[in-house]
C-alpha positions in Angstrom: 78.1 32.3 -80.8 80.2 30.9 -77.7 78.1 29.9 -74.8 78.3 32.1 -71.8 75.9 30.7 -69.4 74.2 27.3 -69.4 71.5 26.7 -66.7 70.4 23.0 -66.4 67.7 21.5 -64.2 67.4 24.3 -61.7 64.7 23.6 -59.0 64.1 26.0 -56.2 62.4 25.6 -52.8 60.6 28.5 -50.9 59.5 27.0 -47.8 56.9 24.4 -48.7 56.6 25.9 -52.3 58.4 24.7 -55.1 58.9 28.1 -57.0 61.0 26.8 -59.8 60.9 23.4 -61.4 63.6 21.9 -63.5 64.5 25.0 -65.5 67.0 24.7 -68.2 68.2 27.3 -70.9 71.5 29.0 -72.2 72.8 32.3 -73.1 75.4 33.0 -75.6 77.9 35.7 -75.4 76.5 38.8 -76.7 73.0 37.3 -76.9 69.8 38.9 -75.7 67.4 36.6 -74.2 63.9 37.4 -72.4 62.3 35.8 -69.8 58.2 36.6 -69.9 55.7 35.5 -67.6 53.2 36.3 -65.1 54.0 37.8 -61.6 55.1 34.9 -59.2 56.1 32.7 -62.2 59.5 32.4 -61.1 61.2 34.8 -63.4 63.1 37.0 -60.7 64.0 34.1 -58.4 65.5 32.2 -61.3 67.7 35.2 -62.1 68.5 36.0 -58.5 69.7 32.3 -58.3 72.7 33.2 -60.7 74.1 35.6 -57.9 73.3 33.4 -54.8 70.6 36.0 -53.8 67.6 33.9 -54.3 64.9 33.4 -51.3 64.8 29.8 -50.5 67.0 26.7 -51.3 68.4 25.4 -54.6 67.5 21.8 -54.4 69.0 20.8 -57.8 70.7 22.2 -61.1 74.0 23.7 -62.2 74.7 27.2 -63.6 77.8 26.9 -65.7 79.3 30.3 -66.2 82.3 30.9 -68.6 84.7 33.7 -67.0 88.0 34.5 -68.2 89.6 31.3 -69.3 87.7 29.0 -67.0 84.2 27.7 -66.3 82.5 27.8 -62.9 79.2 26.3 -61.5 77.8 29.4 -59.9 75.7 27.5 -57.5 78.8 25.6 -56.2 80.9 28.8 -55.6 81.7 30.0 -52.0 80.4 33.3 -51.0 83.5 35.2 -51.5 84.2 33.7 -54.9 80.7 34.7 -56.1 81.0 38.0 -54.5 83.9 38.6 -57.0 81.7 37.9 -59.9 78.8 40.2 -58.9 78.7 43.5 -60.6 82.0 42.9 -62.8 81.1 39.7 -64.4 77.4 39.5 -63.8 75.4 43.0 -63.4 72.0 43.1 -62.1 69.3 45.8 -62.6 66.7 45.2 -59.6 62.7 45.8 -60.1 62.5 48.3 -57.4 65.3 50.8 -57.5 64.2 52.6 -54.3 65.1 49.3 -52.1 68.4 49.1 -53.6 70.0 52.7 -53.5 71.5 54.0 -50.2 69.4 56.8 -48.9 72.4 58.6 -47.2 74.6 58.7 -50.1 74.3 60.9 -53.1 73.5 59.1 -56.4 76.7 60.1 -58.2 78.9 58.6 -55.3 76.9 55.5 -55.5 77.8 55.0 -59.2 81.4 56.2 -58.7 82.0 53.9 -55.9 81.1 50.8 -58.2 83.5 52.3 -60.9 86.3 52.7 -58.4 85.9 49.0 -57.0 85.4 47.2 -60.1 87.5 49.2 -62.6 90.0 50.4 -60.4 89.7 54.1 -61.5 90.8 57.1 -59.6 88.4 59.4 -57.9 88.6 61.9 -60.8 88.1 59.3 -63.5 85.2 57.8 -61.6 83.5 61.2 -61.3 84.0 61.7 -65.0 82.8 58.3 -66.0 79.8 58.8 -63.8 78.6 62.1 -65.4 79.1 60.0 -68.8 76.7 57.4 -67.7 74.1 59.6 -66.3 74.1 61.2 -69.8 73.8 57.9 -71.4 70.8 56.8 -69.4 68.9 60.1 -70.0 69.7 62.7 -67.6 70.0 66.2 -69.0 71.5 67.5 -65.8 74.2 65.1 -64.9 76.1 67.1 -62.4 72.9 67.9 -60.4 72.0 64.3 -60.5 75.3 63.4 -59.2 74.8 65.5 -56.0 71.1 64.4 -55.7 70.0 61.9 -53.0 67.6 59.0 -54.0 64.6 60.6 -52.1 64.8 63.7 -54.3 64.4 61.6 -57.5 61.2 60.4 -59.0 60.7 56.4 -59.6 61.9 56.6 -63.0 65.0 58.5 -62.2 66.1 56.3 -59.5 65.7 53.3 -62.0 68.0 55.2 -64.4 70.6 55.6 -61.5 70.2 51.6 -61.1 71.0 51.1 -64.9 74.1 53.3 -64.7 75.4 51.4 -61.5 74.7 48.0 -63.4 76.1 49.1 -66.9 79.3 50.9 -65.5 81.5 47.9 -64.9 80.8 46.4 -68.6 79.8 43.1 -67.2 79.8 40.0 -69.4 76.2 39.0 -68.4 73.5 41.7 -67.5 70.4 40.7 -65.8 67.8 43.3 -66.4 64.6 42.5 -63.9 61.9 45.0 -65.3 64.3 47.7 -65.7 61.7 50.0 -67.6 58.9 49.5 -65.4 58.6 52.9 -64.1 59.7 54.8 -67.1 57.8 56.8 -69.6 57.9 55.8 -73.2 60.5 58.3 -74.3 62.9 57.2 -71.6 62.2 53.6 -72.1 63.0 53.9 -75.7 66.2 55.4 -74.8 67.0 52.6 -72.4 66.3 49.9 -74.9 68.7 51.7 -77.3 71.1 52.0 -74.7 71.0 48.4 -73.5 71.5 47.3 -77.2 74.4 49.6 -77.7 76.1 48.0 -74.4 75.5 44.7 -75.8 76.9 45.4 -79.1 80.1 47.5 -77.9 81.1 45.0 -75.1 79.8 41.7 -76.4 77.6 41.7 -73.1 74.8 39.1 -72.9 71.6 40.2 -71.9 69.0 38.3 -69.7 65.9 40.6 -69.9 63.1 39.9 -67.3 59.7 41.6 -68.4 56.0 41.4 -68.5 55.8 43.6 -71.5 55.6 41.5 -74.7 56.5 44.7 -76.9 59.9 45.2 -74.8 60.6 41.3 -75.0 60.3 41.6 -79.0 62.2 44.8 -79.2 65.0 43.5 -76.9 65.6 39.9 -77.6 66.2 37.4 -80.3 65.1 34.5 -78.1 62.2 34.5 -75.4 61.5 32.0 -72.7 57.9 31.8 -71.4 57.3 30.9 -67.6 54.3 29.8 -66.1 54.1 28.5 -62.5 57.8 27.9 -62.0 58.2 26.1 -65.4 59.3 27.0 -68.9 56.2 26.4 -71.1 57.6 27.8 -74.2 60.8 29.0 -75.7 62.2 30.0 -79.0 62.8 32.8 -81.6 61.0 35.8 -80.1 59.2 36.8 -83.2 58.0 33.2 -83.8 56.7 32.8 -80.3 54.5 36.0 -80.3 53.4 35.7 -83.9 52.5 32.0 -83.8 52.3 31.0 -80.0 51.9 27.3 -79.5 51.3 27.1 -75.6 47.7 28.1 -74.4 49.4 30.4 -71.8 51.5 32.3 -74.4 48.3 32.5 -76.5 46.6 34.2 -73.4 49.4 36.5 -73.1 49.1 37.9 -76.8 45.6 38.1 -76.7 45.2 40.1 -73.7 48.1 42.6 -74.2 47.0 46.0 -74.4 48.4 48.1 -77.5 47.5 51.2 -79.2 45.2 49.2 -81.5 43.0 47.9 -78.5 39.6 49.3 -78.4 39.2 51.8 -75.6 37.0 50.7 -72.6 35.6 54.1 -71.7 34.4 57.1 -73.4 34.6 60.6 -72.6 32.5 61.3 -69.4 29.7 63.8 -69.6 28.4 63.8 -66.2 27.5 67.0 -64.4 29.0 66.3 -60.6 32.1 67.5 -60.0 34.0 65.3 -57.4 37.4 66.9 -57.9 38.2 70.5 -58.6 41.8 71.8 -58.9 42.4 75.4 -59.4 45.7 77.1 -60.3 47.8 74.6 -58.4 51.5 75.6 -58.1 54.0 73.3 -56.1 57.7 73.3 -55.6 60.3 71.4 -53.6 63.6 72.6 -52.3 66.7 70.8 -54.0 69.0 70.5 -51.1 70.5 68.7 -48.2 69.8 68.9 -44.5 72.2 72.2 -44.1 72.4 73.6 -47.6 69.4 75.3 -49.1 69.1 75.9 -52.9 66.6 77.6 -54.9 63.2 75.9 -55.1 62.6 73.6 -58.1 59.1 74.1 -59.6 57.3 70.9 -59.9 53.7 72.1 -61.0 53.0 75.2 -62.6 49.4 76.7 -62.6 47.4 73.5 -63.1 43.7 73.6 -63.2 41.4 70.5 -64.1 38.3 68.8 -62.7 37.2 65.2 -62.2 33.6 64.2 -62.5 31.9 61.5 -60.7 32.5 58.1 -62.6 35.0 59.9 -64.9 38.4 58.4 -65.4 41.2 61.1 -66.2 44.4 60.1 -67.6 47.6 61.7 -66.5 50.6 61.2 -68.8 54.2 62.6 -68.8 57.7 61.5 -68.5 59.4 60.7 -65.2 59.9 64.0 -63.2 57.2 65.9 -65.1 55.1 66.3 -61.9 52.6 63.5 -62.0 53.3 61.9 -58.9 53.5 65.4 -57.2 50.0 66.3 -58.5 48.9 63.1 -57.1 50.3 63.9 -53.6 48.7 67.4 -53.8 45.3 65.7 -54.5 45.7 63.4 -51.6 46.7 66.4 -49.2 50.1 64.7 -48.7 51.7 67.9 -50.0 50.6 71.4 -49.5 51.0 73.4 -52.7 52.5 76.8 -52.8 49.2 78.2 -54.4 45.8 77.0 -55.7 42.9 75.1 -54.2 41.7 71.7 -54.2 38.2 70.6 -53.6 36.9 67.0 -53.1 33.2 66.5 -52.7 32.9 70.2 -52.3 35.3 70.4 -49.5 38.6 72.4 -49.6 41.0 69.8 -48.1 43.5 72.4 -47.3 41.1 74.2 -45.2 40.5 71.3 -42.8 41.5 70.5 -39.3 44.1 67.6 -39.2 41.5 65.2 -37.5 38.8 66.2 -39.8 41.0 65.7 -42.9 42.2 62.4 -41.5 38.5 61.2 -41.5 37.6 62.7 -44.4 40.5 60.7 -46.3 38.1 57.8 -46.4 36.5 59.6 -49.5 39.9 59.6 -51.5 42.4 56.9 -51.6 45.8 56.3 -53.4 47.4 53.3 -55.0 51.2 54.2 -54.9 53.8 53.6 -57.5 56.1 51.6 -55.2 53.8 49.3 -53.2 56.6 47.6 -51.0 57.5 50.9 -49.2 53.7 51.6 -48.5 53.5 48.6 -46.4 54.7 47.8 -42.9 57.3 45.1 -43.4 56.6 43.3 -39.7 52.8 43.0 -40.2 51.0 40.4 -42.4 48.9 42.0 -45.1 45.7 40.6 -44.0 46.1 42.7 -40.8 47.2 45.9 -42.8 44.0 45.7 -44.9 41.8 45.2 -41.7 43.6 48.2 -40.0 42.8 50.6 -43.0 39.1 49.5 -42.5 39.2 49.9 -38.9 40.7 53.4 -38.9 37.3 54.7 -40.7 35.0 52.5 -38.5 34.2 50.2 -41.5 31.9 47.2 -40.8 30.8 46.2 -37.2 33.4 43.7 -36.1 37.0 42.7 -36.7 35.6 39.4 -37.8 33.5 41.1 -40.6 36.5 43.0 -41.5 38.7 39.8 -42.1 36.0 38.4 -44.2 35.9 41.4 -46.2 39.9 41.4 -46.5 39.5 37.8 -48.0 37.0 39.1 -50.2 39.1 41.8 -51.6 42.3 39.7 -51.9 40.3 37.2 -54.2 38.9 40.0 -56.2 42.5 41.0 -57.3 43.7 37.4 -57.8 45.1 36.4 -54.6 44.5 33.3 -52.2 42.8 33.5 -48.9 45.7 32.0 -47.2 48.0 35.1 -48.5 46.6 37.3 -45.8 48.8 35.6 -43.3 51.9 36.3 -45.4 54.5 39.2 -44.8 54.9 41.8 -47.6 58.3 40.6 -48.4 57.2 37.2 -49.4 55.1 38.4 -52.4 56.6 39.2 -55.8 56.4 42.8 -57.0 53.4 42.2 -59.0 51.7 40.5 -56.2 52.4 43.5 -53.8 50.8 45.8 -56.4 47.6 43.7 -56.2 47.6 43.9 -52.3 47.8 47.6 -52.5 44.9 47.8 -54.9 42.9 46.0 -52.4 43.8 47.7 -49.6 42.8 51.1 -51.3 39.5 49.7 -52.5 38.5 48.3 -49.3 37.6 51.8 -48.0 35.0 52.1 -51.2 36.2 55.4 -51.8 34.5 58.2 -53.9 37.9 59.2 -55.7 41.0 57.1 -56.4 44.5 58.3 -57.5 46.0 55.4 -59.4 49.8 56.1 -59.5 51.4 53.7 -62.1 49.2 51.0 -60.4 49.6 48.4 -63.0 53.0 49.3 -64.5 54.7 46.2 -62.4 52.0 43.6 -63.2 52.2 41.0 -66.3 49.8 41.7 -69.2 47.1 39.3 -68.4 46.8 40.5 -64.6 47.2 44.0 -65.9 44.1 43.6 -68.2 42.2 41.9 -65.1 43.0 44.7 -62.8 42.1 47.5 -65.2 38.9 45.6 -65.8 38.2 45.4 -62.1 39.0 49.1 -61.8 36.4 50.0 -64.3 34.0 47.5 -62.8 34.4 48.9 -59.3 34.3 52.7 -60.7 30.8 51.8 -62.0 29.5 50.1 -58.9 30.7 53.0 -56.5 30.6 55.7 -59.2 34.2 56.8 -58.3 36.1 59.5 -59.9 39.6 58.2 -61.0 42.8 59.9 -61.6 44.9 57.3 -63.5 48.7 58.2 -63.7 50.7 56.2 -66.3 53.6 56.5 -68.4 52.0 54.1 -70.9 49.9 55.8 -73.6 48.4 52.4 -74.7 46.9 51.7 -71.3 45.8 55.5 -71.0 44.0 55.1 -74.2 42.4 52.0 -73.0 41.5 53.3 -69.6 40.8 57.0 -69.7 38.0 58.9 -71.5 39.9 62.1 -71.0 43.6 63.0 -70.8 46.1 65.5 -69.4 49.6 65.4 -70.5 52.3 67.0 -68.3 55.6 68.2 -69.0 58.1 70.0 -66.7 55.2 70.8 -64.4 53.2 72.4 -67.2 49.9 71.1 -68.6 50.5 71.0 -72.3 47.6 69.1 -73.4 44.1 68.4 -71.9 41.0 67.0 -73.7 39.3 63.6 -74.8 41.8 61.0 -75.3 40.8 60.1 -78.6 41.1 63.7 -79.8 44.3 64.2 -78.2 45.8 60.9 -79.6 44.3 61.7 -83.1 45.4 65.3 -83.3 48.0 66.4 -80.5 48.4 70.0 -80.2 52.1 69.9 -78.6 55.2 68.6 -80.0 55.7 66.7 -76.8 52.7 64.6 -76.8 53.5 63.8 -80.5 57.0 62.4 -79.4 55.5 60.4 -76.7 53.1 58.7 -79.1 55.9 58.2 -81.8 58.2 56.6 -79.2 55.9 53.7 -78.2 57.5 50.3 -78.4 55.0 47.9 -79.6 
């Protein structure tokens, strides 16, 4: 195959940190290559450097890219020259779609704008092409999604919009940075098949960044394994994961959670109910500021209980109502009808000040960690502020000590307390979010996709940590996830949501062995391993 990109001896400095050290690899036209490694290993900054978007400074290296009848060094191009390649020649799907979409413009118009700019299509042609791309990335109602704003979409739906934006110009090289992190297994499988089809139809090369070894196996013929800014192993994907040579690769393969991994918990049989949800129905209005449309039903008559010390899994596709249910349990969204009791108290029958203080008992780890932090305050102060709100510990000095303790428990360093949120990788930000939530020592915790952005080794560490803390504090956990393998490992009991309805509820082992709904069977069959 003809070589499309050749990266040689790339080194990159961020402040005093050498983030990437003498990276070299190539990608051929139409080839699919994965980069695998832990959070902070340098995967994303390596990919961002191809478009001149990297933080810090490139200190050495070349990135020779073949475009048209000429070759260029991407690192030597002027900003205007590089801008002409972005999108049209090199597409990029970012890890956090919520930060990339314009909140004031409908999703359809954002895709159509790219089509008009790069492919010189008319407004009518761009509109038609946008609907086609929305259908390709899994939207069943392309027209409705065209007129929807980003805030009206779930995390997985926003990621599909980003995929449409990146794919529509049919670039020669597509860089996909964790493009399926927020997607359920069914849509994940659709996206994998779509990426394969795009590469095949347009001879598009794919650089696929992921922490999921199963996805790397499904997506690529070759894989690069990165650790601490270096490539420690590279070669044919199947050979690397079947017979890993480097100790770090062996660790990744060993700690990966699959459907064959033995569960860590059993169905909980305790008697004390910590959370009781009865007949929860909730809707939202799908409209703009001045146009009111019929409400969309997000939850339809949902009832369940969570006992002290129990981990209840909540599984369902993007847009099924999982996060909405989590918001209701946190008192962040008032349901149309129904009742939620936590520790015997009706949270929707409290005065605002009383509810604010009561929130110490129930905390949430959000799906998108970056948007839950103040970008102008270091993360140490933000964790301490959470403790101070609930009068935890006697002094600010003690709270600072506890902050360092929690950061270390989730795999970060004491000096990280002084850094701002935007200086961390996506996985590191998720670790900080977990530390902040657990610092209050809550009785009930909602984990909304809390390990979806983490590499396999850290994912296992965080899950083990949550289970350890659950035992220590005897917490109840609602574990929201799109990954059936992680739910099977983590949860003794499980609920499955589809279109706001509860289609399955029982022990995880029983549901996985004999699902009663066709939807659950499809989820289990679509797992990429």
